[in-house]
PDB file with SEQRES, HELIX, SHEET and CRYST1 records, atoms N, CA, C and O in Angstrom:
SEQRES   1 A   75  MET ASP ASN VAL PHE LYS TYR PHE ASN GLY PHE PHE GLN          
SEQRES   2 A   75  GLY LEU THR GLY LEU ILE MET THR VAL LEU GLY LEU GLY          
SEQRES   3 A   75  VAL ALA VAL GLU ILE LEU PHE GLY ASN GLY ALA MET PHE          
SEQRES   4 A   75  GLY LEU SER VAL ILE ASP ASN VAL MET GLY VAL ILE ASN          
SEQRES   5 A   75  GLY LEU GLY GLY ALA GLY PHE ALA GLY LEU VAL GLY LEU          
SEQRES   6 A   75  CYS VAL LEU PHE SER LEU LEU THR LYS LYS                      
HELIX    1 AA1 ASP A    2  PHE A   33  1                                  32    
HELIX    2 AA2 VAL A   43  GLY A   55  1                                  13    
HELIX    3 AA3 PHE A   59  THR A   73  1                                  15    
CRYST1    1.000    1.000    1.000  90.00  90.00  90.00 P 1           1          
ATOM      1  N   MET A   1       0.821  -1.150  -0.023  1.00  0.00           N  
ATOM      2  CA  MET A   1      -0.047   0.013   0.020  1.00  0.00           C  
ATOM      3  C   MET A   1       0.858   1.267  -0.017  1.00  0.00           C  
ATOM      4  O   MET A   1       0.540   2.273  -0.652  1.00  0.00           O  
ATOM      5  N   ASP A   2       1.982   1.158   0.686  1.00  0.00           N  
ATOM      6  CA  ASP A   2       2.897   2.307   0.720  1.00  0.00           C  
ATOM      7  C   ASP A   2       3.462   2.593  -0.713  1.00  0.00           C  
ATOM      8  O   ASP A   2       3.667   3.755  -1.063  1.00  0.00           O  
ATOM      9  N   ASN A   3       3.707   1.562  -1.518  1.00  0.00           N  
ATOM     10  CA  ASN A   3       4.193   1.775  -2.834  1.00  0.00           C  
ATOM     11  C   ASN A   3       3.158   2.477  -3.703  1.00  0.00           C  
ATOM     12  O   ASN A   3       3.525   3.232  -4.604  1.00  0.00           O  
ATOM     13  N   VAL A   4       1.899   2.248  -3.456  1.00  0.00           N  
ATOM     14  CA  VAL A   4       0.843   2.902  -4.214  1.00  0.00           C  
ATOM     15  C   VAL A   4       0.823   4.363  -3.952  1.00  0.00           C  
ATOM     16  O   VAL A   4       0.732   5.171  -4.876  1.00  0.00           O  
ATOM     17  N   PHE A   5       0.908   4.716  -2.703  1.00  0.00           N  
ATOM     18  CA  PHE A   5       0.978   6.165  -2.296  1.00  0.00           C  
ATOM     19  C   PHE A   5       2.234   6.853  -2.877  1.00  0.00           C  
ATOM     20  O   PHE A   5       2.166   7.959  -3.414  1.00  0.00           O  
ATOM     21  N   LYS A   6       3.324   6.190  -2.754  1.00  0.00           N  
ATOM     22  CA  LYS A   6       4.544   6.768  -3.363  1.00  0.00           C  
ATOM     23  C   LYS A   6       4.442   6.954  -4.877  1.00  0.00           C  
ATOM     24  O   LYS A   6       4.936   7.938  -5.427  1.00  0.00           O  
ATOM     25  N   TYR A   7       3.795   5.997  -5.543  1.00  0.00           N  
ATOM     26  CA  TYR A   7       3.582   6.069  -6.988  1.00  0.00           C  
ATOM     27  C   TYR A   7       2.704   7.288  -7.375  1.00  0.00           C  
ATOM     28  O   TYR A   7       3.033   8.053  -8.281  1.00  0.00           O  
ATOM     29  N   PHE A   8       1.554   7.433  -6.635  1.00  0.00           N  
ATOM     30  CA  PHE A   8       0.659   8.544  -6.907  1.00  0.00           C  
ATOM     31  C   PHE A   8       1.303   9.890  -6.555  1.00  0.00           C  
ATOM     32  O   PHE A   8       1.118  10.878  -7.265  1.00  0.00           O  
ATOM     33  N   ASN A   9       2.054   9.918  -5.459  1.00  0.00           N  
ATOM     34  CA  ASN A   9       2.654  11.089  -5.056  1.00  0.00           C  
ATOM     35  C   ASN A   9       3.697  11.550  -6.164  1.00  0.00           C  
ATOM     36  O   ASN A   9       3.770  12.730  -6.505  1.00  0.00           O  
ATOM     37  N   GLY A  10       4.475  10.585  -6.688  1.00  0.00           N  
ATOM     38  CA  GLY A  10       5.413  10.905  -7.737  1.00  0.00           C  
ATOM     39  C   GLY A  10       4.690  11.412  -9.007  1.00  0.00           C  
ATOM     40  O   GLY A  10       5.119  12.369  -9.651  1.00  0.00           O  
ATOM     41  N   PHE A  11       3.580  10.728  -9.337  1.00  0.00           N  
ATOM     42  CA  PHE A  11       2.771  11.052 -10.476  1.00  0.00           C  
ATOM     43  C   PHE A  11       2.316  12.498 -10.391  1.00  0.00           C  
ATOM     44  O   PHE A  11       2.526  13.295 -11.305  1.00  0.00           O  
ATOM     45  N   PHE A  12       1.678  12.815  -9.251  1.00  0.00           N  
ATOM     46  CA  PHE A  12       1.136  14.221  -9.111  1.00  0.00           C  
ATOM     47  C   PHE A  12       2.239  15.256  -9.009  1.00  0.00           C  
ATOM     48  O   PHE A  12       2.028  16.381  -9.463  1.00  0.00           O  
ATOM     49  N   GLN A  13       3.367  14.965  -8.460  1.00  0.00           N  
ATOM     50  CA  GLN A  13       4.449  15.908  -8.520  1.00  0.00           C  
ATOM     51  C   GLN A  13       4.998  16.142  -9.893  1.00  0.00           C  
ATOM     52  O   GLN A  13       5.400  17.258 -10.224  1.00  0.00           O  
ATOM     53  N   GLY A  14       5.022  15.118 -10.691  1.00  0.00           N  
ATOM     54  CA  GLY A  14       5.431  15.215 -12.060  1.00  0.00           C  
ATOM     55  C   GLY A  14       4.425  16.051 -12.902  1.00  0.00           C  
ATOM     56  O   GLY A  14       4.809  16.872 -13.735  1.00  0.00           O  
ATOM     57  N   LEU A  15       3.150  15.803 -12.647  1.00  0.00           N  
ATOM     58  CA  LEU A  15       2.066  16.479 -13.342  1.00  0.00           C  
ATOM     59  C   LEU A  15       2.044  17.971 -12.922  1.00  0.00           C  
ATOM     60  O   LEU A  15       1.835  18.832 -13.776  1.00  0.00           O  
ATOM     61  N   THR A  16       2.246  18.281 -11.681  1.00  0.00           N  
ATOM     62  CA  THR A  16       2.347  19.658 -11.252  1.00  0.00           C  
ATOM     63  C   THR A  16       3.549  20.376 -11.911  1.00  0.00           C  
ATOM     64  O   THR A  16       3.422  21.514 -12.363  1.00  0.00           O  
ATOM     65  N   GLY A  17       4.690  19.715 -11.960  1.00  0.00           N  
ATOM     66  CA  GLY A  17       5.841  20.281 -12.604  1.00  0.00           C  
ATOM     67  C   GLY A  17       5.598  20.532 -14.074  1.00  0.00           C  
ATOM     68  O   GLY A  17       6.056  21.543 -14.607  1.00  0.00           O  
ATOM     69  N   LEU A  18       4.901  19.654 -14.735  1.00  0.00           N  
ATOM     70  CA  LEU A  18       4.604  19.848 -16.125  1.00  0.00           C  
ATOM     71  C   LEU A  18       3.652  21.006 -16.358  1.00  0.00           C  
ATOM     72  O   LEU A  18       3.826  21.780 -17.299  1.00  0.00           O  
ATOM     73  N   ILE A  19       2.642  21.129 -15.499  1.00  0.00           N  
ATOM     74  CA  ILE A  19       1.649  22.206 -15.597  1.00  0.00           C  
ATOM     75  C   ILE A  19       2.384  23.568 -15.371  1.00  0.00           C  
ATOM     76  O   ILE A  19       2.133  24.539 -16.085  1.00  0.00           O  
ATOM     77  N   MET A  20       3.277  23.611 -14.380  1.00  0.00           N  
ATOM     78  CA  MET A  20       3.972  24.895 -14.089  1.00  0.00           C  
ATOM     79  C   MET A  20       4.908  25.236 -15.262  1.00  0.00           C  
ATOM     80  O   MET A  20       5.062  26.407 -15.608  1.00  0.00           O  
ATOM     81  N   THR A  21       5.528  24.220 -15.868  1.00  0.00           N  
ATOM     82  CA  THR A  21       6.378  24.492 -17.029  1.00  0.00           C  
ATOM     83  C   THR A  21       5.581  25.001 -18.253  1.00  0.00           C  
ATOM     84  O   THR A  21       6.068  25.865 -18.982  1.00  0.00           O  
ATOM     85  N   VAL A  22       4.390  24.484 -18.478  1.00  0.00           N  
ATOM     86  CA  VAL A  22       3.576  24.933 -19.592  1.00  0.00           C  
ATOM     87  C   VAL A  22       3.027  26.361 -19.273  1.00  0.00           C  
ATOM     88  O   VAL A  22       2.900  27.205 -20.159  1.00  0.00           O  
ATOM     89  N   LEU A  23       2.721  26.580 -18.016  1.00  0.00           N  
ATOM     90  CA  LEU A  23       2.193  27.929 -17.639  1.00  0.00           C  
ATOM     91  C   LEU A  23       3.280  28.970 -17.847  1.00  0.00           C  
ATOM     92  O   LEU A  23       2.987  30.049 -18.363  1.00  0.00           O  
ATOM     93  N   GLY A  24       4.553  28.687 -17.459  1.00  0.00           N  
ATOM     94  CA  GLY A  24       5.633  29.554 -17.657  1.00  0.00           C  
ATOM     95  C   GLY A  24       5.932  29.790 -19.180  1.00  0.00           C  
ATOM     96  O   GLY A  24       6.216  30.909 -19.605  1.00  0.00           O  
ATOM     97  N   LEU A  25       5.858  28.746 -19.931  1.00  0.00           N  
ATOM     98  CA  LEU A  25       6.034  28.791 -21.415  1.00  0.00           C  
ATOM     99  C   LEU A  25       4.916  29.726 -21.948  1.00  0.00           C  
ATOM    100  O   LEU A  25       5.188  30.615 -22.755  1.00  0.00           O  
ATOM    101  N   GLY A  26       3.701  29.527 -21.507  1.00  0.00           N  
ATOM    102  CA  GLY A  26       2.566  30.331 -22.046  1.00  0.00           C  
ATOM    103  C   GLY A  26       2.738  31.806 -21.753  1.00  0.00           C  
ATOM    104  O   GLY A  26       2.445  32.658 -22.592  1.00  0.00           O  
ATOM    105  N   VAL A  27       3.222  32.105 -20.542  1.00  0.00           N  
ATOM    106  CA  VAL A  27       3.467  33.454 -20.159  1.00  0.00           C  
ATOM    107  C   VAL A  27       4.571  34.111 -21.065  1.00  0.00           C  
ATOM    108  O   VAL A  27       4.435  35.234 -21.549  1.00  0.00           O  
ATOM    109  N   ALA A  28       5.650  33.336 -21.249  1.00  0.00           N  
ATOM    110  CA  ALA A  28       6.782  33.865 -22.082  1.00  0.00           C  
ATOM    111  C   ALA A  28       6.352  34.038 -23.586  1.00  0.00           C  
ATOM    112  O   ALA A  28       6.743  34.993 -24.256  1.00  0.00           O  
ATOM    113  N   VAL A  29       5.537  33.073 -24.065  1.00  0.00           N  
ATOM    114  CA  VAL A  29       5.089  33.202 -25.450  1.00  0.00           C  
ATOM    115  C   VAL A  29       4.209  34.368 -25.598  1.00  0.00           C  
ATOM    116  O   VAL A  29       4.292  35.091 -26.591  1.00  0.00           O  
ATOM    117  N   GLU A  30       3.361  34.580 -24.642  1.00  0.00           N  
ATOM    118  CA  GLU A  30       2.433  35.802 -24.758  1.00  0.00           C  
ATOM    119  C   GLU A  30       3.189  37.109 -24.643  1.00  0.00           C  
ATOM    120  O   GLU A  30       2.827  38.088 -25.295  1.00  0.00           O  
ATOM    121  N   ILE A  31       4.203  37.144 -23.850  1.00  0.00           N  
ATOM    122  CA  ILE A  31       5.011  38.363 -23.731  1.00  0.00           C  
ATOM    123  C   ILE A  31       5.757  38.590 -25.060  1.00  0.00           C  
ATOM    124  O   ILE A  31       5.864  39.730 -25.511  1.00  0.00           O  
ATOM    125  N   LEU A  32       6.254  37.561 -25.667  1.00  0.00           N  
ATOM    126  CA  LEU A  32       7.021  37.736 -26.871  1.00  0.00           C  
ATOM    127  C   LEU A  32       6.213  38.010 -28.128  1.00  0.00           C  
ATOM    128  O   LEU A  32       6.592  38.824 -28.970  1.00  0.00           O  
ATOM    129  N   PHE A  33       5.008  37.257 -28.242  1.00  0.00           N  
ATOM    130  CA  PHE A  33       4.268  37.322 -29.478  1.00  0.00           C  
ATOM    131  C   PHE A  33       2.885  37.952 -29.366  1.00  0.00           C  
ATOM    132  O   PHE A  33       2.174  38.049 -30.367  1.00  0.00           O  
ATOM    133  N   GLY A  34       2.492  38.380 -28.177  1.00  0.00           N  
ATOM    134  CA  GLY A  34       1.240  39.069 -28.032  1.00  0.00           C  
ATOM    135  C   GLY A  34       0.124  38.208 -27.499  1.00  0.00           C  
ATOM    136  O   GLY A  34       0.298  37.011 -27.267  1.00  0.00           O  
ATOM    137  N   ASN A  35      -1.020  38.823 -27.308  1.00  0.00           N  
ATOM    138  CA  ASN A  35      -2.212  38.190 -26.719  1.00  0.00           C  
ATOM    139  C   ASN A  35      -2.741  37.128 -27.585  1.00  0.00           C  
ATOM    140  O   ASN A  35      -2.924  37.356 -28.780  1.00  0.00           O  
ATOM    141  N   GLY A  36      -2.996  35.993 -27.068  1.00  0.00           N  
ATOM    142  CA  GLY A  36      -3.560  34.816 -27.746  1.00  0.00           C  
ATOM    143  C   GLY A  36      -2.634  34.080 -28.627  1.00  0.00           C  
ATOM    144  O   GLY A  36      -3.089  33.364 -29.518  1.00  0.00           O  
ATOM    145  N   ALA A  37      -1.324  34.212 -28.432  1.00  0.00           N  
ATOM    146  CA  ALA A  37      -0.320  33.537 -29.271  1.00  0.00           C  
ATOM    147  C   ALA A  37      -0.221  32.050 -29.027  1.00  0.00           C  
ATOM    148  O   ALA A  37       0.163  31.303 -29.927  1.00  0.00           O  
ATOM    149  N   MET A  38      -0.558  31.602 -27.834  1.00  0.00           N  
ATOM    150  CA  MET A  38      -0.477  30.200 -27.454  1.00  0.00           C  
ATOM    151  C   MET A  38      -1.858  29.573 -27.488  1.00  0.00           C  
ATOM    152  O   MET A  38      -2.610  29.760 -26.531  1.00  0.00           O  
ATOM    153  N   PHE A  39      -2.235  28.852 -28.509  1.00  0.00           N  
ATOM    154  CA  PHE A  39      -3.531  28.195 -28.694  1.00  0.00           C  
ATOM    155  C   PHE A  39      -4.748  29.138 -28.604  1.00  0.00           C  
ATOM    156  O   PHE A  39      -5.857  28.692 -28.309  1.00  0.00           O  
ATOM    157  N   GLY A  40      -4.533  30.456 -28.862  1.00  0.00           N  
ATOM    158  CA  GLY A  40      -5.600  31.374 -28.851  1.00  0.00           C  
ATOM    159  C   GLY A  40      -6.019  31.763 -27.473  1.00  0.00           C  
ATOM    160  O   GLY A  40      -7.059  32.407 -27.335  1.00  0.00           O  
ATOM    161  N   LEU A  41      -5.308  31.430 -26.461  1.00  0.00           N  
ATOM    162  CA  LEU A  41      -5.614  31.760 -25.051  1.00  0.00           C  
ATOM    163  C   LEU A  41      -4.807  32.914 -24.541  1.00  0.00           C  
ATOM    164  O   LEU A  41      -3.666  33.112 -24.960  1.00  0.00           O  
ATOM    165  N   SER A  42      -5.364  33.662 -23.665  1.00  0.00           N  
ATOM    166  CA  SER A  42      -4.635  34.740 -22.998  1.00  0.00           C  
ATOM    167  C   SER A  42      -4.210  34.244 -21.601  1.00  0.00           C  
ATOM    168  O   SER A  42      -4.960  34.354 -20.631  1.00  0.00           O  
ATOM    169  N   VAL A  43      -2.994  33.701 -21.534  1.00  0.00           N  
ATOM    170  CA  VAL A  43      -2.546  33.081 -20.263  1.00  0.00           C  
ATOM    171  C   VAL A  43      -2.372  34.089 -19.165  1.00  0.00           C  
ATOM    172  O   VAL A  43      -2.685  33.793 -18.012  1.00  0.00           O  
ATOM    173  N   ILE A  44      -1.878  35.287 -19.480  1.00  0.00           N  
ATOM    174  CA  ILE A  44      -1.658  36.262 -18.461  1.00  0.00           C  
ATOM    175  C   ILE A  44      -3.056  36.757 -17.891  1.00  0.00           C  
ATOM    176  O   ILE A  44      -3.215  36.949 -16.685  1.00  0.00           O  
ATOM    177  N   ASP A  45      -3.993  36.940 -18.769  1.00  0.00           N  
ATOM    178  CA  ASP A  45      -5.335  37.357 -18.299  1.00  0.00           C  
ATOM    179  C   ASP A  45      -5.938  36.301 -17.415  1.00  0.00           C  
ATOM    180  O   ASP A  45      -6.588  36.612 -16.417  1.00  0.00           O  
ATOM    181  N   ASN A  46      -5.728  35.060 -17.772  1.00  0.00           N  
ATOM    182  CA  ASN A  46      -6.298  33.927 -16.877  1.00  0.00           C  
ATOM    183  C   ASN A  46      -5.657  33.886 -15.565  1.00  0.00           C  
ATOM    184  O   ASN A  46      -6.330  33.757 -14.543  1.00  0.00           O  
ATOM    185  N   VAL A  47      -4.251  34.001 -15.547  1.00  0.00           N  
ATOM    186  CA  VAL A  47      -3.560  34.016 -14.289  1.00  0.00           C  
ATOM    187  C   VAL A  47      -4.008  35.180 -13.388  1.00  0.00           C  
ATOM    188  O   VAL A  47      -4.243  35.014 -12.191  1.00  0.00           O  
ATOM    189  N   MET A  48      -4.117  36.386 -14.025  1.00  0.00           N  
ATOM    190  CA  MET A  48      -4.581  37.572 -13.283  1.00  0.00           C  
ATOM    191  C   MET A  48      -6.055  37.366 -12.751  1.00  0.00           C  
ATOM    192  O   MET A  48      -6.376  37.821 -11.652  1.00  0.00           O  
ATOM    193  N   GLY A  49      -6.883  36.722 -13.492  1.00  0.00           N  
ATOM    194  CA  GLY A  49      -8.190  36.453 -13.045  1.00  0.00           C  
ATOM    195  C   GLY A  49      -8.212  35.542 -11.810  1.00  0.00           C  
ATOM    196  O   GLY A  49      -8.996  35.763 -10.887  1.00  0.00           O  
ATOM    197  N   VAL A  50      -7.358  34.530 -11.799  1.00  0.00           N  
ATOM    198  CA  VAL A  50      -7.294  33.592 -10.658  1.00  0.00           C  
ATOM    199  C   VAL A  50      -6.772  34.376  -9.436  1.00  0.00           C  
ATOM    200  O   VAL A  50      -7.291  34.224  -8.329  1.00  0.00           O  
ATOM    201  N   ILE A  51      -5.755  35.204  -9.646  1.00  0.00           N  
ATOM    202  CA  ILE A  51      -5.235  35.961  -8.513  1.00  0.00           C  
ATOM    203  C   ILE A  51      -6.194  36.983  -7.990  1.00  0.00           C  
ATOM    204  O   ILE A  51      -6.319  37.162  -6.778  1.00  0.00           O  
ATOM    205  N   ASN A  52      -6.901  37.685  -8.919  1.00  0.00           N  
ATOM    206  CA  ASN A  52      -7.936  38.594  -8.436  1.00  0.00           C  
ATOM    207  C   ASN A  52      -9.112  37.847  -7.737  1.00  0.00           C  
ATOM    208  O   ASN A  52      -9.696  38.364  -6.785  1.00  0.00           O  
ATOM    209  N   GLY A  53      -9.432  36.674  -8.205  1.00  0.00           N  
ATOM    210  CA  GLY A  53     -10.493  35.912  -7.556  1.00  0.00           C  
ATOM    211  C   GLY A  53     -10.175  35.527  -6.158  1.00  0.00           C  
ATOM    212  O   GLY A  53     -11.020  35.579  -5.265  1.00  0.00           O  
ATOM    213  N   LEU A  54      -8.908  35.127  -5.968  1.00  0.00           N  
ATOM    214  CA  LEU A  54      -8.412  34.772  -4.601  1.00  0.00           C  
ATOM    215  C   LEU A  54      -8.337  35.993  -3.719  1.00  0.00           C  
ATOM    216  O   LEU A  54      -8.650  35.913  -2.531  1.00  0.00           O  
ATOM    217  N   GLY A  55      -7.920  37.151  -4.284  1.00  0.00           N  
ATOM    218  CA  GLY A  55      -7.808  38.360  -3.525  1.00  0.00           C  
ATOM    219  C   GLY A  55      -9.116  38.910  -3.146  1.00  0.00           C  
ATOM    220  O   GLY A  55      -9.220  39.545  -2.096  1.00  0.00           O  
ATOM    221  N   GLY A  56     -10.163  38.708  -3.949  1.00  0.00           N  
ATOM    222  CA  GLY A  56     -11.457  39.270  -3.599  1.00  0.00           C  
ATOM    223  C   GLY A  56     -12.261  38.337  -2.689  1.00  0.00           C  
ATOM    224  O   GLY A  56     -13.375  38.673  -2.288  1.00  0.00           O  
ATOM    225  N   ALA A  57     -11.730  37.226  -2.379  1.00  0.00           N  
ATOM    226  CA  ALA A  57     -12.415  36.235  -1.516  1.00  0.00           C  
ATOM    227  C   ALA A  57     -12.190  36.494   0.011  1.00  0.00           C  
ATOM    228  O   ALA A  57     -12.752  35.780   0.841  1.00  0.00           O  
ATOM    229  N   GLY A  58     -11.419  37.452   0.350  1.00  0.00           N  
ATOM    230  CA  GLY A  58     -11.158  37.774   1.726  1.00  0.00           C  
ATOM    231  C   GLY A  58     -10.277  36.744   2.361  1.00  0.00           C  
ATOM    232  O   GLY A  58      -9.290  36.311   1.765  1.00  0.00           O  
ATOM    233  N   PHE A  59     -10.624  36.330   3.600  1.00  0.00           N  
ATOM    234  CA  PHE A  59      -9.850  35.382   4.354  1.00  0.00           C  
ATOM    235  C   PHE A  59      -9.756  34.063   3.727  1.00  0.00           C  
ATOM    236  O   PHE A  59      -8.716  33.411   3.821  1.00  0.00           O  
ATOM    237  N   ALA A  60     -10.858  33.599   3.045  1.00  0.00           N  
ATOM    238  CA  ALA A  60     -10.853  32.266   2.452  1.00  0.00           C  
ATOM    239  C   ALA A  60      -9.848  32.272   1.271  1.00  0.00           C  
ATOM    240  O   ALA A  60      -9.144  31.286   1.052  1.00  0.00           O  
ATOM    241  N   GLY A  61      -9.786  33.425   0.492  1.00  0.00           N  
ATOM    242  CA  GLY A  61      -8.865  33.524  -0.556  1.00  0.00           C  
ATOM    243  C   GLY A  61      -7.422  33.478  -0.059  1.00  0.00           C  
ATOM    244  O   GLY A  61      -6.546  32.902  -0.705  1.00  0.00           O  
ATOM    245  N   LEU A  62      -7.183  34.114   1.138  1.00  0.00           N  
ATOM    246  CA  LEU A  62      -5.813  34.098   1.625  1.00  0.00           C  
ATOM    247  C   LEU A  62      -5.477  32.708   2.091  1.00  0.00           C  
ATOM    248  O   LEU A  62      -4.335  32.291   1.898  1.00  0.00           O  
ATOM    249  N   VAL A  63      -6.356  31.971   2.674  1.00  0.00           N  
ATOM    250  CA  VAL A  63      -6.047  30.591   3.148  1.00  0.00           C  
ATOM    251  C   VAL A  63      -5.835  29.738   1.887  1.00  0.00           C  
ATOM    252  O   VAL A  63      -4.909  28.928   1.845  1.00  0.00           O  
ATOM    253  N   GLY A  64      -6.661  29.907   0.887  1.00  0.00           N  
ATOM    254  CA  GLY A  64      -6.512  29.166  -0.366  1.00  0.00           C  
ATOM    255  C   GLY A  64      -5.172  29.445  -1.035  1.00  0.00           C  
ATOM    256  O   GLY A  64      -4.543  28.524  -1.556  1.00  0.00           O  
ATOM    257  N   LEU A  65      -4.737  30.667  -1.030  1.00  0.00           N  
ATOM    258  CA  LEU A  65      -3.446  31.050  -1.646  1.00  0.00           C  
ATOM    259  C   LEU A  65      -2.280  30.416  -0.807  1.00  0.00           C  
ATOM    260  O   LEU A  65      -1.283  29.955  -1.362  1.00  0.00           O  
ATOM    261  N   CYS A  66      -2.436  30.411   0.466  1.00  0.00           N  
ATOM    262  CA  CYS A  66      -1.351  29.812   1.315  1.00  0.00           C  
ATOM    263  C   CYS A  66      -1.297  28.280   1.075  1.00  0.00           C  
ATOM    264  O   CYS A  66      -0.211  27.701   1.048  1.00  0.00           O  
ATOM    265  N   VAL A  67      -2.439  27.644   0.905  1.00  0.00           N  
ATOM    266  CA  VAL A  67      -2.386  26.195   0.660  1.00  0.00           C  
ATOM    267  C   VAL A  67      -1.817  25.919  -0.709  1.00  0.00           C  
ATOM    268  O   VAL A  67      -0.987  25.022  -0.862  1.00  0.00           O  
ATOM    269  N   LEU A  68      -2.248  26.681  -1.726  1.00  0.00           N  
ATOM    270  CA  LEU A  68      -1.718  26.502  -3.101  1.00  0.00           C  
ATOM    271  C   LEU A  68      -0.229  26.775  -3.078  1.00  0.00           C  
ATOM    272  O   LEU A  68       0.488  26.059  -3.777  1.00  0.00           O  
ATOM    273  N   PHE A  69       0.313  27.745  -2.341  1.00  0.00           N  
ATOM    274  CA  PHE A  69       1.724  28.082  -2.351  1.00  0.00           C  
ATOM    275  C   PHE A  69       2.492  26.913  -1.677  1.00  0.00           C  
ATOM    276  O   PHE A  69       3.550  26.499  -2.152  1.00  0.00           O  
ATOM    277  N   SER A  70       1.936  26.398  -0.564  1.00  0.00           N  
ATOM    278  CA  SER A  70       2.603  25.303   0.095  1.00  0.00           C  
ATOM    279  C   SER A  70       2.645  24.008  -0.735  1.00  0.00           C  
ATOM    280  O   SER A  70       3.586  23.223  -0.622  1.00  0.00           O  
ATOM    281  N   LEU A  71       1.625  23.796  -1.560  1.00  0.00           N  
ATOM    282  CA  LEU A  71       1.610  22.627  -2.391  1.00  0.00           C  
ATOM    283  C   LEU A  71       2.542  22.735  -3.515  1.00  0.00           C  
ATOM    284  O   LEU A  71       3.125  21.730  -3.922  1.00  0.00           O  
ATOM    285  N   LEU A  72       2.729  23.938  -4.068  1.00  0.00           N  
ATOM    286  CA  LEU A  72       3.684  24.131  -5.182  1.00  0.00           C  
ATOM    287  C   LEU A  72       5.164  24.212  -4.790  1.00  0.00           C  
ATOM    288  O   LEU A  72       6.050  23.926  -5.594  1.00  0.00           O  
ATOM    289  N   THR A  73       5.404  24.602  -3.555  1.00  0.00           N  
ATOM    290  CA  THR A  73       6.783  24.739  -3.118  1.00  0.00           C  
ATOM    291  C   THR A  73       7.298  23.531  -2.285  1.00  0.00           C  
ATOM    292  O   THR A  73       8.460  23.483  -1.881  1.00  0.00           O  
ATOM    293  N   LYS A  74       6.375  22.556  -2.047  1.00  0.00           N  
ATOM    294  CA  LYS A  74       6.680  21.396  -1.280  1.00  0.00           C  
ATOM    295  C   LYS A  74       7.651  20.443  -2.109  1.00  0.00           C  
ATOM    296  O   LYS A  74       7.395  20.181  -3.284  1.00  0.00           O  
ATOM    297  N   LYS A  75       8.703  19.965  -1.503  1.00  0.00           N  
ATOM    298  CA  LYS A  75       9.631  19.088  -2.254  1.00  0.00           C  
ATOM    299  C   LYS A  75       9.752  17.765  -1.538  1.00  0.00           C  
ATOM    300  O   LYS A  75      10.478  16.881  -1.993  1.00  0.00           O  
TER     301      LYS A  75                                                      
END                                                                             
């Protein structure tokens, strides 16, 4: 059972790393080539929307941001 948890933990860590890499690539592509250059999406507007949504949620947004930060920086 311990091996199953280690497997899923490694899988989700790899998936999170992949998503963060694609997100960084999307931001860089949008800065270089303009709005909607990556698959017709505005990555920067979407990221700003998430940040504004968390900021407008008051204390719950702050707790959510702390949880998200801890998940992304955990090694």
